[in-house]
LUMLO-902511 format. One line per 10 residues: their letters; for each residue x, y, z of C-alpha. Coordinates in Angstrom, 2 decimals. Each point is the difference from the previous one (the first is absolute). Layout:
BEGIN
A = X,Y,Z ~ ...
END
This chain:
BEGIN
MKIYITFFTL = -42.88,77.00,-79.58 ~ 3.32,0.22,1.92 ~ -1.87,-0.72,3.21 ~ -1.33,-3.31,-1.34 ~ 3.41,-1.09,-1.33 ~ 1.67,0.69,3.35 ~ -2.71,-1.91,1.93 ~ 0.36,-3.13,-2.12 ~ 3.78,0.14,0.26 ~ -0.17,0.08,3.79
LFVVMSLRAQ = -2.55,-2.84,0.03 ~ 2.31,-2.15,-2.13 ~ 2.98,0.60,2.27 ~ -2.01,-0.85,3.09 ~ -1.37,-3.16,-1.56 ~ 3.51,-1.03,-1.12 ~ 1.41,0.43,3.50 ~ -2.82,-2.05,1.50 ~ 0.55,-2.82,-2.50 ~ 3.86,-0.29,0.58
VHADFTANPT = 1.35,-3.21,1.77 ~ 3.48,-0.73,1.46 ~ 1.60,-3.49,0.08 ~ 2.32,-0.84,2.96 ~ 1.00,-3.13,1.93 ~ 2.68,-1.62,2.18 ~ 0.90,-3.61,0.78 ~ 1.15,-1.78,3.18 ~ 2.49,-1.53,-0.28 ~ 1.61,0.86,-3.32
QGCAPMTISF = 2.59,-2.76,0.08 ~ 0.37,-3.51,1.39 ~ 0.66,-3.62,-0.74 ~ -1.94,-2.11,-2.48 ~ -2.75,-0.99,0.34 ~ -1.36,3.16,1.65 ~ -3.36,1.72,0.39 ~ 0.02,3.82,-0.33 ~ -2.80,2.23,1.36 ~ -0.75,3.18,-2.00
INNSSGSGTL = -1.48,3.12,1.64 ~ -2.07,2.18,-2.34 ~ 0.48,3.73,0.74 ~ -1.83,1.24,-3.16 ~ -2.52,2.88,0.15 ~ -2.70,1.50,-2.23 ~ -3.72,0.73,-0.30 ~ -2.70,-2.38,-0.94 ~ 0.19,-3.75,0.09 ~ 3.55,-1.11,-0.53
TYQWNFGNGN = 1.03,-3.19,-1.70 ~ 3.45,-1.57,0.14 ~ 2.02,-2.03,-2.37 ~ 3.22,-1.55,1.37 ~ 2.80,-1.66,-1.93 ~ 2.52,-1.65,2.35 ~ 2.62,-0.69,-2.66 ~ -0.10,-3.77,0.63 ~ -2.83,-0.75,-2.43 ~ -2.67,0.55,2.64
SSNLQNPTAN = -2.42,2.91,0.38 ~ -2.81,1.16,2.29 ~ -2.82,2.52,0.19 ~ -0.16,0.02,3.84 ~ 0.66,3.24,1.80 ~ 2.72,-1.49,2.30 ~ 1.08,-3.30,-1.51 ~ 2.71,-2.50,0.85 ~ 2.27,-1.66,-2.54 ~ 1.96,-3.24,0.27
YVNPGTYTVT = 3.47,0.06,-1.58 ~ 1.22,-3.55,-0.63 ~ 3.08,0.62,-2.11 ~ 2.99,2.15,0.84 ~ 0.47,3.21,-1.95 ~ -0.70,3.75,-0.15 ~ -3.62,1.02,-0.72 ~ -1.61,3.24,-1.26 ~ -3.46,0.67,1.46 ~ -2.65,2.13,-1.79
LIVSNGTSSD = -3.23,1.46,1.44 ~ -2.66,1.63,-2.21 ~ -2.72,1.93,1.88 ~ -3.19,1.18,-1.77 ~ -3.29,1.65,1.00 ~ -1.59,-0.55,-3.43 ~ 0.76,3.52,-1.17 ~ 3.69,0.23,0.54 ~ 2.79,-2.36,0.99 ~ 3.55,0.08,1.34
TLVRTHYIHI = 2.85,-2.53,-0.26 ~ 2.92,-0.55,2.37 ~ 2.86,-2.29,-1.04 ~ 2.63,-0.94,2.61 ~ 2.91,-1.43,-1.94 ~ 2.07,-2.79,1.58 ~ -2.10,0.47,3.13 ~ -0.12,-3.60,1.30 ~ 3.21,-2.01,0.52 ~ -0.42,-3.75,0.57
FQNTTANFTL = 3.16,-1.95,0.92 ~ 0.73,-3.58,-0.90 ~ -0.49,-2.06,3.24 ~ 2.51,-2.46,1.37 ~ -0.67,-3.76,0.01 ~ 1.23,-1.87,3.10 ~ 1.31,-3.55,-0.42 ~ 2.66,-2.28,1.42 ~ 1.40,-3.50,-0.06 ~ 1.37,-2.05,2.90
SPNSGCIPLT = 2.16,-3.05,0.57 ~ -0.45,-2.44,1.58 ~ -3.73,0.07,0.63 ~ 0.06,-2.85,2.55 ~ 2.39,-1.81,2.28 ~ 0.85,-0.86,3.61 ~ 0.26,2.55,2.77 ~ 2.07,2.01,0.42 ~ -0.72,0.86,-3.66 ~ 1.79,2.87,-1.78
VNFTNTSVPG = -1.89,1.30,-3.04 ~ 1.52,2.39,-2.57 ~ -2.44,2.51,-1.57 ~ 0.69,1.67,-3.39 ~ -1.87,3.15,-0.98 ~ -1.37,-0.24,-3.61 ~ -2.25,3.04,0.21 ~ -0.53,2.15,-3.14 ~ 0.46,3.77,0.57 ~ -2.37,2.60,-1.43
DTVITNYVWD = 1.05,3.41,-1.30 ~ 2.75,0.36,2.59 ~ 2.20,-2.12,2.23 ~ -1.28,-2.01,2.96 ~ 1.02,1.75,3.22 ~ -1.40,-2.20,2.78 ~ -0.48,-3.73,0.69 ~ -2.00,-1.45,2.91 ~ 0.06,-3.79,0.48 ~ -2.34,-1.88,2.34
FGDGGSISSQ = 1.22,-3.59,0.50 ~ -3.18,-1.23,1.69 ~ 1.62,-0.96,3.32 ~ 0.16,3.49,1.49 ~ 3.29,0.79,-1.75 ~ 0.41,2.89,-2.46 ~ 2.79,1.86,-1.80 ~ 0.45,2.86,-2.51 ~ 2.89,-1.25,-2.12 ~ -0.36,-0.82,-3.71
NPSHNYTQPG = 1.08,-3.68,-0.03 ~ -0.13,-1.31,3.58 ~ 0.53,-3.39,1.63 ~ -2.12,-1.16,2.93 ~ 0.39,-2.80,2.53 ~ -3.15,-1.90,1.05 ~ 0.37,-1.63,3.42 ~ -3.53,-1.25,0.67 ~ -1.85,-2.62,-2.02 ~ -2.95,1.09,-2.13
GYNVSLQITD = -1.20,1.40,-3.33 ~ 0.66,3.70,-0.61 ~ -1.49,2.61,-2.37 ~ 2.62,2.47,-1.25 ~ -0.80,3.48,-1.36 ~ 2.06,2.78,-1.63 ~ -1.13,3.63,-0.20 ~ 1.99,2.39,-2.20 ~ -0.17,3.79,-0.47 ~ 1.62,2.11,-2.78
GHGCHSTFTQ = 1.10,3.62,-0.20 ~ -3.50,1.18,-1.04 ~ -1.53,-1.69,3.05 ~ -1.49,-2.76,-2.16 ~ -0.12,-3.25,1.90 ~ -0.84,-3.64,-0.62 ~ -0.37,-3.05,2.27 ~ 0.50,-3.65,-0.88 ~ -0.93,-2.79,2.42 ~ 0.91,-3.63,-0.55
NGAVVASSVP = -2.22,-2.19,2.19 ~ 1.65,-3.11,1.38 ~ 3.31,1.20,-1.40 ~ 2.14,-1.72,2.62 ~ -0.48,-3.23,1.93 ~ 2.44,-0.44,2.89 ~ -0.23,-3.54,1.28 ~ 0.95,-1.57,3.30 ~ 1.91,-3.27,0.06 ~ -2.29,-3.03,0.33
TVAFSADFTS = -0.34,-1.77,3.35 ~ 0.92,-3.66,-0.36 ~ -1.41,-2.75,2.23 ~ -1.34,-3.51,-0.45 ~ -0.98,-3.10,1.92 ~ -0.40,-3.71,-0.69 ~ -2.65,-2.49,1.09 ~ 2.72,-2.43,1.17 ~ 3.71,0.63,0.44 ~ 1.18,-3.45,1.06
NCTAPFTVNF = -0.60,-3.63,-0.85 ~ 1.77,-3.28,0.60 ~ -0.14,-1.38,-3.54 ~ 0.26,1.14,-3.64 ~ -1.73,0.74,-2.34 ~ -1.55,2.85,2.04 ~ -2.32,2.62,-1.50 ~ -0.07,3.45,1.59 ~ -2.63,2.66,-0.73 ~ 1.39,3.52,0.32
TNQSSGMGTL = -2.17,3.03,0.83 ~ 1.28,3.33,-1.24 ~ -0.55,2.76,2.59 ~ 1.90,2.71,-1.89 ~ -1.41,3.45,-0.75 ~ 0.98,3.06,-2.03 ~ -1.04,2.72,-2.46 ~ -1.30,-0.86,-3.43 ~ 0.17,-3.38,-1.71 ~ 2.38,-2.47,1.65
TYLWNFGDGG = 1.99,-2.83,-1.57 ~ 1.62,-2.84,1.92 ~ 3.03,-2.22,-0.27 ~ 0.28,-2.96,2.39 ~ 3.10,-2.08,0.63 ~ -0.81,-3.14,1.99 ~ 3.59,-0.87,0.87 ~ 0.12,-3.26,-1.97 ~ 0.42,1.56,-3.45 ~ -3.73,0.50,-0.49
TSTAQNPSHT = -1.48,3.43,-0.71 ~ -3.42,1.52,-0.64 ~ -1.59,3.29,-1.03 ~ -3.44,-0.85,1.39 ~ -1.43,2.11,2.78 ~ -0.80,-2.95,2.31 ~ 1.90,-3.00,-1.34 ~ 0.16,-3.61,1.10 ~ 3.28,-1.87,-0.15 ~ 0.93,-3.64,0.47
YTQTGSYSVS = 3.34,-0.86,1.59 ~ 1.31,-3.37,-1.18 ~ 3.05,-0.33,2.27 ~ 0.52,0.21,3.74 ~ 1.93,2.99,1.31 ~ -0.32,3.57,1.23 ~ -0.98,2.63,-2.56 ~ 0.15,3.80,0.11 ~ -2.86,1.67,-1.86 ~ 0.26,3.47,-1.54
LQVTNQYGCS = -2.61,2.29,-1.55 ~ 0.73,3.05,-2.16 ~ -2.87,2.48,-0.55 ~ 0.14,2.69,-2.70 ~ -2.66,2.63,-0.71 ~ -0.87,1.61,-3.33 ~ 2.23,2.99,0.84 ~ 3.11,-2.15,0.20 ~ 0.25,-0.01,3.83 ~ 1.18,-3.38,1.24
KDTVYTNYIN = 0.55,-1.71,3.37 ~ 0.88,-3.56,0.90 ~ 0.23,-2.01,3.20 ~ 1.40,-3.40,0.93 ~ -1.36,-2.39,2.64 ~ 3.08,-2.03,0.89 ~ -0.51,-3.78,0.45 ~ -3.73,0.64,-0.21 ~ -0.95,-3.43,-1.33 ~ 1.37,-3.05,1.83
ISSVNAAFHT = -0.52,-3.52,-1.31 ~ 1.58,-2.62,2.22 ~ -0.93,-2.78,2.33 ~ -1.36,1.28,3.32 ~ 2.08,-0.66,3.10 ~ -1.84,1.15,3.08 ~ 2.38,1.81,2.37 ~ -0.14,2.94,2.36 ~ 1.87,1.79,2.77 ~ -0.66,2.81,2.49
NLGDSVCINQ = 1.64,3.33,0.49 ~ 0.88,-1.04,3.57 ~ 1.17,-3.56,-0.51 ~ -1.56,-3.00,1.73 ~ 0.13,1.49,3.49 ~ -2.29,2.96,0.67 ~ -1.43,1.85,2.97 ~ -3.52,-0.07,1.30 ~ -2.17,2.87,-1.37 ~ 2.65,0.71,-2.64
IVQFINDAGT = -1.12,0.56,-3.61 ~ 1.49,-2.78,-2.14 ~ 0.26,0.53,-3.78 ~ -0.22,-3.23,-2.03 ~ 1.78,0.14,-3.38 ~ -1.24,-2.28,-2.77 ~ 3.12,-1.34,-1.77 ~ -2.06,-1.90,-2.59 ~ -1.27,3.21,-1.61 ~ -3.50,-1.43,-0.46
TALWSFGDGG = -3.38,0.44,1.59 ~ -0.18,-1.71,3.37 ~ -2.15,-1.22,2.86 ~ 1.41,0.26,3.54 ~ -0.70,-1.68,3.32 ~ 2.00,1.51,2.88 ~ -0.51,-2.84,2.48 ~ -1.97,2.03,2.56 ~ -3.29,0.04,-1.92 ~ 0.94,2.97,-2.15
TSTLSNPSHT = -0.06,-0.19,-3.81 ~ 0.59,2.27,-3.00 ~ -0.37,0.03,-3.78 ~ 2.53,2.79,-0.54 ~ 3.16,-0.82,-1.87 ~ 2.23,1.58,2.68 ~ -2.06,0.30,3.18 ~ 0.89,1.21,3.49 ~ -1.11,-1.62,3.26 ~ 0.27,0.63,3.75
YTTSGSYTVM = 0.18,-2.79,2.58 ~ -1.60,0.85,3.35 ~ 1.01,-3.18,1.83 ~ 3.50,-1.41,0.36 ~ 0.78,-3.50,-1.28 ~ 0.95,-1.93,-3.16 ~ -2.19,0.32,-3.09 ~ 0.12,-1.89,-3.30 ~ -0.70,2.34,-2.91 ~ -1.32,-1.46,-3.25
MIAAPGTSCI = 0.18,1.72,-3.37 ~ -1.81,-1.31,-3.10 ~ 1.52,1.43,-3.18 ~ -2.09,0.39,-3.17 ~ -3.19,-1.34,1.60 ~ -2.69,-1.23,-2.36 ~ 2.47,-0.62,-2.85 ~ 1.86,-3.02,-1.26 ~ 3.20,1.62,1.34 ~ -1.09,-0.18,3.66
DTAYRTIYVR = 2.74,-0.62,2.57 ~ 0.19,0.18,3.80 ~ 2.70,1.11,2.45 ~ 0.19,-0.13,3.83 ~ 2.08,1.92,2.52 ~ 0.07,0.05,3.81 ~ -0.08,3.40,1.68 ~ 0.99,0.28,3.66 ~ -1.74,2.88,1.80 ~ 1.94,1.11,3.04
PAPNAQFSFN = -1.80,1.27,3.10 ~ 0.33,3.62,1.05 ~ 2.76,0.49,2.59 ~ -0.97,0.66,3.61 ~ -0.05,3.78,0.51 ~ -1.22,0.03,3.63 ~ 1.95,2.06,2.51 ~ -0.04,1.34,3.54 ~ 1.08,3.28,1.58 ~ 1.21,1.15,3.38
PAFSCGNEIT = -1.19,1.89,1.88 ~ -3.67,0.08,-1.07 ~ -0.32,3.51,1.40 ~ 2.18,3.03,-0.67 ~ 0.19,3.21,1.94 ~ 2.52,1.30,-2.52 ~ 2.51,-2.78,0.46 ~ 1.31,-2.15,-2.86 ~ -1.91,-3.17,-0.99 ~ 1.74,-3.01,-1.54
FTPNNTNGTA = -1.76,-2.23,-2.57 ~ 1.10,-3.63,-0.39 ~ -1.18,-2.28,-2.87 ~ -0.66,-3.70,0.63 ~ 1.84,-0.73,-3.26 ~ 3.47,1.52,-0.12 ~ 1.06,-1.80,-3.19 ~ -1.80,2.30,-2.43 ~ 1.82,1.80,-2.77 ~ -2.00,3.23,0.30
YQWNFGDNSP = -2.11,1.66,2.70 ~ -2.43,2.87,-0.42 ~ -1.22,1.41,3.33 ~ -2.88,2.46,0.06 ~ -0.09,1.59,3.47 ~ -3.41,1.60,-0.58 ~ 1.12,3.60,0.59 ~ 0.89,1.00,-3.58 ~ 3.68,-0.30,0.77 ~ 2.38,-1.52,-2.60
IGTSVSPSHT = -0.28,-3.78,-0.58 ~ 2.40,-1.97,2.18 ~ 2.16,-2.56,-1.80 ~ 2.13,-1.55,2.73 ~ -0.73,-3.46,1.41 ~ -0.81,1.15,3.53 ~ -0.42,3.78,0.04 ~ -0.49,2.36,2.91 ~ -2.35,2.94,-0.39 ~ -0.82,3.08,2.04
YQNNGNYYVS = -3.46,1.54,-0.40 ~ -0.13,3.78,0.10 ~ -3.70,0.48,0.78 ~ -2.59,-1.55,2.28 ~ -2.37,-2.47,-1.62 ~ -0.82,-3.62,-0.83 ~ 2.11,-1.39,-2.86 ~ -0.59,-3.25,-1.90 ~ 3.25,-1.52,-1.29 ~ 0.30,-2.31,-3.03
LILTDSYGCQ = 2.81,-1.99,-1.62 ~ 0.52,-1.29,-3.56 ~ 2.69,-2.69,-0.02 ~ 1.67,-1.41,-3.11 ~ 1.70,-3.40,0.12 ~ 2.87,-1.37,-2.06 ~ -2.44,-1.22,-2.68 ~ -1.47,3.44,-0.48 ~ -3.25,-0.95,1.73 ~ -1.58,2.60,2.25
GAYQYPTPVI = -1.97,-0.27,3.19 ~ -1.88,2.84,1.67 ~ -1.13,0.45,3.60 ~ -1.54,2.83,1.99 ~ 0.19,-0.24,3.77 ~ -3.57,-0.23,1.33 ~ 0.45,2.50,2.82 ~ 1.56,3.45,-0.30 ~ 3.08,1.49,1.57 ~ -1.28,2.43,2.62
VEKPVANFNA = 2.01,3.21,0.24 ~ -0.78,2.42,2.83 ~ 2.68,2.33,1.30 ~ -0.02,1.18,3.64 ~ -1.07,3.56,0.85 ~ 1.76,1.93,2.75 ~ -2.11,2.40,2.08 ~ -0.09,1.48,3.51 ~ -1.52,2.72,2.16 ~ 1.93,2.52,2.14
SPNEGCKPLP = -1.84,1.46,3.03 ~ 0.46,2.85,0.41 ~ 1.71,1.04,-3.21 ~ 0.76,3.52,1.25 ~ 0.53,1.82,3.32 ~ 2.45,1.64,2.40 ~ 3.32,-1.42,1.08 ~ 0.63,-2.31,1.63 ~ -2.65,-1.81,-2.10 ~ -0.82,-3.66,0.78
VSFTDSSSCN = -1.48,-1.75,-3.10 ~ -1.66,-3.41,-0.19 ~ 0.45,-1.82,-3.34 ~ -2.61,-2.61,-0.97 ~ 0.78,-2.38,-2.90 ~ -2.93,-0.54,-2.43 ~ 1.92,-1.73,-2.82 ~ -1.80,-2.72,-1.98 ~ 0.87,-3.15,-1.95 ~ -1.78,-3.17,-1.15
TNYTHFTNWS = 0.08,-1.94,3.24 ~ -1.20,-3.17,-1.77 ~ 3.48,-0.36,-1.45 ~ 2.38,2.24,1.95 ~ 0.46,2.17,3.12 ~ 2.21,2.77,1.23 ~ 3.14,-0.99,1.88 ~ 1.82,3.32,0.37 ~ -0.75,3.67,0.59 ~ 2.76,2.52,-0.52
WNFGDGQTSN = -0.71,3.53,1.26 ~ 2.09,3.10,-0.67 ~ -1.33,2.93,2.03 ~ 1.90,2.61,-2.00 ~ 2.02,1.26,2.97 ~ 2.66,-2.72,-0.10 ~ -2.04,-2.41,2.13 ~ -1.41,-3.38,-1.20 ~ -2.10,-2.90,1.24 ~ -0.95,-3.58,-1.01
LQNPNHTYQD = -3.22,-0.13,2.04 ~ -3.29,-0.34,-1.82 ~ -1.62,2.87,1.90 ~ 2.72,2.14,1.62 ~ -0.14,3.22,2.04 ~ 2.50,2.78,-0.50 ~ 0.59,3.44,1.59 ~ 1.38,2.88,-2.09 ~ 2.27,2.28,2.07 ~ 0.59,2.78,-2.48
TGVYSVTLTV = -1.98,2.05,-2.48 ~ -0.15,-0.95,-3.64 ~ -1.93,-1.77,-2.76 ~ 0.82,-3.71,0.09 ~ -0.60,-2.52,-2.79 ~ -0.87,-3.29,1.68 ~ 0.58,-3.07,-2.17 ~ -1.36,-3.51,0.55 ~ 1.32,-2.98,-2.03 ~ -1.85,-3.29,0.49
TTDLGCTATT = 1.33,-3.41,-1.10 ~ -1.94,-3.25,-0.53 ~ 1.09,-3.58,0.57 ~ 0.43,-0.26,-3.82 ~ 2.49,2.86,0.04 ~ -2.32,2.59,-1.55 ~ 0.24,3.57,1.30 ~ -2.10,3.15,-0.08 ~ 0.81,3.51,1.23 ~ -1.99,3.10,0.92
SVEVQVGEHQ = 0.70,3.35,1.69 ~ -1.93,2.49,2.15 ~ 1.05,3.46,1.22 ~ 0.05,0.93,3.71 ~ 0.33,3.71,0.90 ~ 1.50,1.08,3.37 ~ 0.02,3.62,1.16 ~ 0.57,1.99,3.23 ~ -1.91,2.69,1.93 ~ 0.44,3.52,-1.37
HPQVQYSFLE = -1.62,2.11,2.87 ~ -2.56,2.12,-1.82 ~ -0.08,3.75,0.73 ~ -1.66,2.89,-1.84 ~ 0.17,3.79,-0.12 ~ -2.63,2.53,-1.03 ~ -0.98,3.57,0.89 ~ -3.79,0.12,-0.05 ~ -2.56,0.09,2.81 ~ -3.13,1.28,-1.61
GCANDTIHFI = -1.27,0.87,-3.46 ~ -2.66,-0.53,-2.62 ~ -1.14,-2.91,-2.05 ~ 1.70,-0.11,-3.40 ~ 3.24,1.34,1.49 ~ 3.30,-1.55,-1.09 ~ 2.45,-0.79,2.87 ~ 3.62,-1.17,-0.28 ~ 1.18,-2.91,2.19 ~ 3.59,-1.15,0.60
SLSTDSNFID = 1.18,-3.50,1.00 ~ 2.67,0.07,2.72 ~ 0.30,-3.80,0.16 ~ 3.51,-1.43,0.58 ~ 1.86,-1.86,-2.75 ~ -2.31,1.40,-2.64 ~ 2.22,-1.50,-2.69 ~ -1.19,-3.46,1.02 ~ -3.72,0.76,0.10 ~ -1.82,-1.78,-2.82
QYNWSFVSDS = -3.46,1.47,0.49 ~ -1.80,2.99,1.60 ~ -3.71,0.12,0.75 ~ -1.64,3.20,1.31 ~ -3.70,-0.18,0.93 ~ -2.02,2.96,1.41 ~ -3.41,-0.78,1.54 ~ -2.60,2.44,1.36 ~ -1.81,-0.48,3.29 ~ -2.98,-1.16,-2.07
GLVVGNSMEA = 2.08,-2.93,-1.32 ~ 0.48,1.33,-3.53 ~ 3.38,-0.12,-1.77 ~ 0.68,3.60,-0.98 ~ 3.53,-0.44,-1.41 ~ 2.67,-2.63,-0.71 ~ 3.38,-0.47,-1.70 ~ 2.79,-2.53,-0.58 ~ 2.75,2.62,-0.41 ~ 2.80,0.64,2.54
NPDIYFQGNG = -0.74,3.73,0.34 ~ -3.46,0.55,-1.44 ~ -2.16,3.08,-0.62 ~ -3.48,-1.03,1.18 ~ -3.05,1.59,-1.57 ~ -2.75,-0.46,2.58 ~ -3.54,-0.75,-1.10 ~ -2.15,0.14,3.12 ~ -0.22,1.65,3.40 ~ 0.06,-0.81,3.70
IISLTYVINQ = 2.62,-1.04,2.53 ~ 2.70,-1.84,-1.92 ~ 2.09,-3.00,1.17 ~ 3.07,-1.45,-1.79 ~ 1.08,-3.60,-0.46 ~ 3.56,-0.15,-1.44 ~ 1.43,-3.44,-1.00 ~ 3.50,-0.70,-1.38 ~ 1.34,-3.36,-1.29 ~ 3.37,-1.59,-0.72
NGCYDTLKLD = -0.10,-3.55,-1.49 ~ -3.29,-0.72,1.73 ~ 1.02,1.49,3.38 ~ -2.75,2.54,0.73 ~ 0.09,2.88,2.57 ~ -3.05,2.11,0.77 ~ -0.40,3.51,1.49 ~ -3.51,1.07,1.06 ~ -0.66,3.66,0.85 ~ -3.52,0.91,1.18
SIFVLHGP = -1.63,3.40,-0.42 ~ 3.01,1.65,-1.59 ~ -1.94,2.93,-1.50 ~ -3.47,1.27,-0.92 ~ -1.35,0.63,-3.46 ~ -2.91,2.43,-0.37 ~ -2.20,0.40,-2.92 ~ -3.07,-1.22,-1.81
END
């Protein structure tokens, strides 16, 4: 009997353990700003099929395993979870588990909300805080500007409509944003302009139709003042003037944002009898090819006839006369109207002054050329010599050309009336400088050295020729012959200079060197009679006056005609490359005076 009781007791305990459930959960987050959605994570455990009953403390419930709850109102909320498997159940109550804070409400006012640029707007924060104080303000003024102060001011510098927003954040991190679309309108000043169909007439009454060409932001209003006491607020008014006179017309334009601009056209409307009259900017005497500006003194439309076949319908035309003479100019003022009137004026067109000139000589070998104008009564002269040199301004200038070439010369001459004449000489100034040159034969040798000098200088013989030859032979002697002979008595290097002169006084100079030496009596010394190819042998020069020798030339030739060694040193070591009976040719030189020593069969070289 005890065995049965024990068995059933154990079975009951086991069954009770298997039927036990455990309720558990967490939430993320557990606090925040209203309204806020909270996610609940169910960590409950137990056997069998579990069911869940949630009470979120805000009047809402759920039977989902992992529900979400939306908390609209601020406050502290107790959350309850009941877990059941049908046999047993467990309840978990988390008291004051969820904390929902009262959110902030962003708002602001501003003044003014429109005006003319630059427009300063003052913003006043009217936001309502939540459960704690507001800690941060971020303003966006809609034009790229922003600030973090509580009650800022902002200056709008560009025209346009701007949306303004304010974002606030409190100590709990609750934030709110308020945007006011089109909060600010910053307006530009209107542009004012107008025109009239007619601005002048010869009689009153005279009706003028005005066309408003103004522009601006928003709706525009207008106030016209016609200068005779009359006004209008129409956009494109008509006005009748009842008295003769000159009237200034003004227009004031204002837009809906209070931005205003006005302009005045002074003496815009003229009502008076038409008296045709005109003048020119140059008077009644003008120059040929000069631009003449005709000024209409009547202030009306006009037709013009310039007397040379030219006409114009411009009010203030310009005209150029291409032929000298007297011309009667006719101006018709206010053509096609009852106010028509005609005026005449005689214009005298002066001929261009004579700018021709001559020059002497026509050819230059480097000498100065003088230019002479036919007209020496001008008030200004501008000479262009054709060589990019500065403009000459004297009456009759002289000019020296630096380089060979053909140069065309021109002159612009201004007379006492301001008229200008221009002339370019049809043929060029020819510039060709002489060239000195000569040959010396011989140009080197032994003293005494007779030298023949041959002149080969050149010049343009179509215009000039040589008249003088001046020779300096460099040894104190000279000559004036064209092709002289001269004997040098002593050694030296002589610079011979020739200067040639033409009949126009132009000169050229050149120089050539002549070298004069003397015999130096070549002698040599060596101690070798026989040896092998590829031997090196030392030779010594015993020539007299070795200090004056400019050049040594040693040449060793075999009996087969091959050069087996050579040198240009005074005392060389010769490395022989060859064999046979060797002969020596030894040449020394001073200033072109050469002396030669020939020694035949001086030694034998053996070898391969």
